[in-house]
N, C-alpha and C positions, 0 to 999 in steps of 0.2 A: 504494499500499500503506499501511497505517496506520504512521506513525512514532512508534511506542511507545519510551519510554525503556527502558534497559537493564533487565533483571529482577536486582533486587538482592536477592532472597528468598534465594540461596543464596550461600554464601562464594566470593569471588573467587580462584582459585588463580593465584599468581604463578609464571611459569617460571624467573625468576631465583632463584638460589641465596639462602638467607637468609631468605626469606619477607618478610613486611611489617614495616615499622617500627612503632612504637607510635603514631606519628602518623597513618601512612596506615591502620592498623587503626581508630583513633578516627574518622577521616574516613569510612571505609567503613560502620562502624557506624551513623554518624549518618546517613549516606544511606539505608541500608536502612530506618532508623526513619521517615524522612520521606518515603518512597516508597510510595504507597497503591496497592494491587491494586483493580480496579474490575470489575464485571460488569454488563453492560447487558442488560436484557430488552426486546426490541422494537426493531426497527430501521426503523419506519415513518416518517412525517413529522417527528414530535418526535424520535424516537430517532436518526434520521440527522443531524438538525440538532445535537442534543446532543453526538454524537460529533465532528462537524466542529468545533464550538467547543472541545471538549476538545483535539483536535488542534492548532488553532491557538493556543491559549492557553497551550501547555506552556512555552514560553520565558519569558513574563510571570509565570507562576505561580511558576516557579523562581527568578526575579529578585526578585520582591516579596514571596512568601510562603516561600521556601525549601522548597516542597513539590513532589513529582512523582507524577504518576498513571501508572500502568501498566495498561493495558486487557489483561484476562486472558481474558475470555469475552464474547461476544455471543450471546444466546439468540434465534433466530429460528424461524419455522414451516418455512421452505423456504430452505436455504442456497444454492440455485442461483438464486434469484430476482435479477434486476438491481437495484442498490442506488444511492441518490443519494450515497452516500459510500464512499470507499475504505477497506475493511477487509481485513486479512490473513484469508483463507479459512480458516487454521488456527484463528483464533478463533471461528468460526461453529460453532454447536451447536444441536441440537433438544432436547437433554437438559436440562430446566429445573432438575434436581437438582444436576446436575455443579458450577456454580460455587458453590452453597451447601455443598458438601463440601470446597471448595478452601481450604485455610488461608490461602493468599496473597491470597485476596479480602477486603478490608476494608470494601468499600463496594458495596451493591447498588442499581443504578437501575432501578426499574420502570417501564416505558413501554408496558406491553401494554394497560393499560385493562381495564375490566370487573371483575366480582367474582371469577371464577375462570378460570384458576389464578392470577391476580395476587394474591389473598388468601393463598392458600398459600404463595406465593413470599415475600410480604412478613413472614408470621408465622414462617415457617422461618429466614429471614434474621436477623430480630430475636433469635429464640431462640440461634441460632448466634454471637451477639455481633457481628454485622455492622451497620453503619450503613444506614439505607435512605432513599433519595430516590424520590419518585413524583410523577407528574401526575395521579394517578388520583382524580378528585373524587368518583366514584360509590363507590369503596372508602373513601375517607376520610370522606365523609358519613355512610356506613352504619356504620362500624366504627371511627371515629376514636378514641373514648375507650379501646376495648379495645386497640388498637394503641399508642396512647401509652403506656399502662399497662404494656404488654409491653416496649416500648424502656426505659422508666424501670427495670423490674425486672432487665433484662439490661445496664444501663449503657451503653446506645448511643442514638443520636439517630434521630428519624423525622423527616424534613423533607418538605414538600409546598407550597412556595411556588408551583410550577408548576400547581397545581390550580386556582388563582383567578387571573383577571386576566392570563394570559400574563406579559408582561415587567413589569407593574406590581408593585413590592415592597410589595405589602399587608399580607401576614402578617409580614413583616420589620419594617414601620413599626409595626404594632400591638403587636408584642413588644418593640421596641426604642425608636425615637422617641419614640411616644406611650405608653410603659409608665407614665409618671406621670400621665396623665390618666384620668378616668372617662369612658369612651365611652357616650354615650346613644342614638346613632343612626349606622346605616350604611345609605346609600342609593345605588343605582347601576344602571348598565347593565352587566350581568354576562355577556350572551352576544352575541357578534360576529355570529352568523348572523341572528338575530332583527334586531339593528340594520341590519345591511345591507339586509335584506328590507324594513323599514320605510322605510329611506333611499330605495330605489329606487321604492317605492310612492308616495312623497311627491314625489320629484323627476320621475319618469317617468309617473305617472298609471297604472301598471300594476296588474293584479290581484295578489293574494297568491301564486296559483299562477305567474304569469309571474315575479314576482321571486324566488320559491323556486327556480324552474329556472334563473335568471341566478346566484344564489349557488351552486347545484351545479356548474353549469358552469364557475365561477371556482375552485371548490375551497373555498368558504367554508361549504358545507353537505354533510352527509354524504348518502349515497344514501337512508337511512333518517333523516330529520331529526326525528323525532318527539320526541327528548329536548330538542332546541333549541326547536322552535316551541311545544311544550307548556308551557314554563317549568320542566321539571324540571332541566335543567341549571343554569338560574340558582337554583333552590331549593336544589340541592346545593352550590352556591358559597356562597350566602348562609348556610347552616348553619355551613360551614367559617369564614367571615368572623366569624360571631356568636360562635363558640367563643372566638376571639381578641380580639374586642371586650368580650365580656361575661363570659368566663370559664367557659362551660358549653356542653356539648355537648346538642343537642336533636335529636330525629328529625326527618327530612325531612317525615314526615307532619304535623308540626307547623306547616308553611309553608302557609298559604293561597295556592292557585296557580291561575292562569288563564293560557292560552296566546294566541297571536295569530292562530291559524288562523281564527278567526271575523271578523278585521278585514277590511272591504271596501275597495275603491277609492273607493267613495262616501263612506264615513266618512272616510278619509284626506283625500280633497278638500274635505270640509265642514271639517274641523279647520283645513286649510290656509287656507281662506278666513276663518276666524276668527282667523288669525295663531297657529295652534298645531300642534303636531306629535304624533304618537303615538311613544311608547317603551315598550319592555317594562322595566318597573322593579321592582327587587328592593329591599326595605326591611326592616330589623331595628330595632326600637325597644325600648329599655329604659326602662320607666316605673315608678318606685318599685321593687318588687320583682318586677314582671311583665315579660315579654317578648313581642312581637308581631312575626309574620313573615309577609310577603306578597309574592308575585310576580304581576304582572299588567300589561296594558296601560294606559297612562295618557296623557291629553292634557295636554301641558305647553306654557306660552306660549313662544313662538318665543325670547324672550330669556333664558330659563332655561339655566344652565350645561349641564345635561344634555340640553336639546333641541338644542344646538349640536354634540353627539356624534355624528358620521356614520360611515357604512358599517361596517367590521368593528371600529371601536374600541370599548373599554370605558372606563367612567369611574365612579369610586366616590367619594362625598362622605362624610366621616367628621366627627362633631361630639364634641369633648371639652370637659371642663369648663374646662380651662386654654388649650388651643390653638385653641379655637373651631372653626370650619367649614373643613375642608380637602378640596381636590378633587384627585383623581388621574386622569390621563388617559393612555391609551397603547394600544397593540396587544394585543388581548385573546385573539388566537387565532394560530394558524399554527405552523410549524416553528421558524423562528428566534427568535420572542419567547418562545415556551415553552420551547425549548432553552436560551435565556439564563437563565432563572429556574433551570432544571435545573442548569445549570453553578454558578450562584451557590450553590445548596445543595450542590453537590458540594464546592466550595472550603470552605464552612463545615463541612461534615462531616469533610473533611481535617484542618482545623485541630482540631476536636474530638477526632478520634481520636489525633492526635499528642500534645495536650494531656491527653489522658484524661478529658475533660469529659463531662458528663451532660446529657440534654436540659434545655432551659429550662423547658418546660411553660406558656409562653403566660401567660394571665392567670388561670389556674385558682385558685380561691379567693378571688378579689378581689370577686366579686359572688355574693351568695346570692339567686337568682332562682327563681320558680315558674312 
């Protein structure tokens, strides 16, 4: 069963005569203020991992940040379905509106994916004054500007680190560590499925179809892999990274896109004989006042840093005017890496709610690009 912390949303009644002392009353009030009610939407691979991390991290969170999470609702399609995480059945619900109407819920974690009903959940949560965390790259790429404005208008945060790069803290780095740099280029491998497929084709000499089937058997590719192999997934992630690198949202349609469906075993073998490898590369470039975006297969020299990134791993190179070129590599997909990013956002949102902080807003306004 889920070991949630005590619900401090209601006053504690003492059996002893005389009630609470002033010191005890102050302690209880402080504890209530630093206990955050959480609702999770979706208990699939990522949702289950995020809840497991939330459960295991409770003691450290209390000790290091003096914060506590209380899981109040978990929205699922089928409450009777076997789960990869132990959750009190009382918390499970199919009513997606219920947590949004619960005043004890301060943070909503959306892990359903897709545009609907996920978009409606996120919008209603923000309007209700609840912080929102999501891993939904399709939603953020399509509607990120409006959602950020909605969060700002209601004095809450919208965080989506988990939408790009799995466990790699790319958005946090662009917003924080590199905030003093003018970023001119972001280049990388943003899709673990295609990277796994191209690695298998190069190492084993198999066809695209065979490598895709292997990826699906290992859980690295969906039953319908179109978004991955067509480059759409990487294009959506590139749009999100560009917003924080360059300070402006652009439509996904602005990304020139080509997938890897047409790459043959013969082409991969030819590249290998020439000391090169195929990778699906996403690149955003700021050149003067204009921006260029492209996703497509590229032959890289075997010694290139991105050429050495294998299997389901992601890698991103960021170029700043002061920091120079930096490369980030890590597991870009899967429940635990993505769940880790969700939990990091959860802690950041909790601290913001306790402090009454407003959304940071990334690099908006730093660059005027057309």
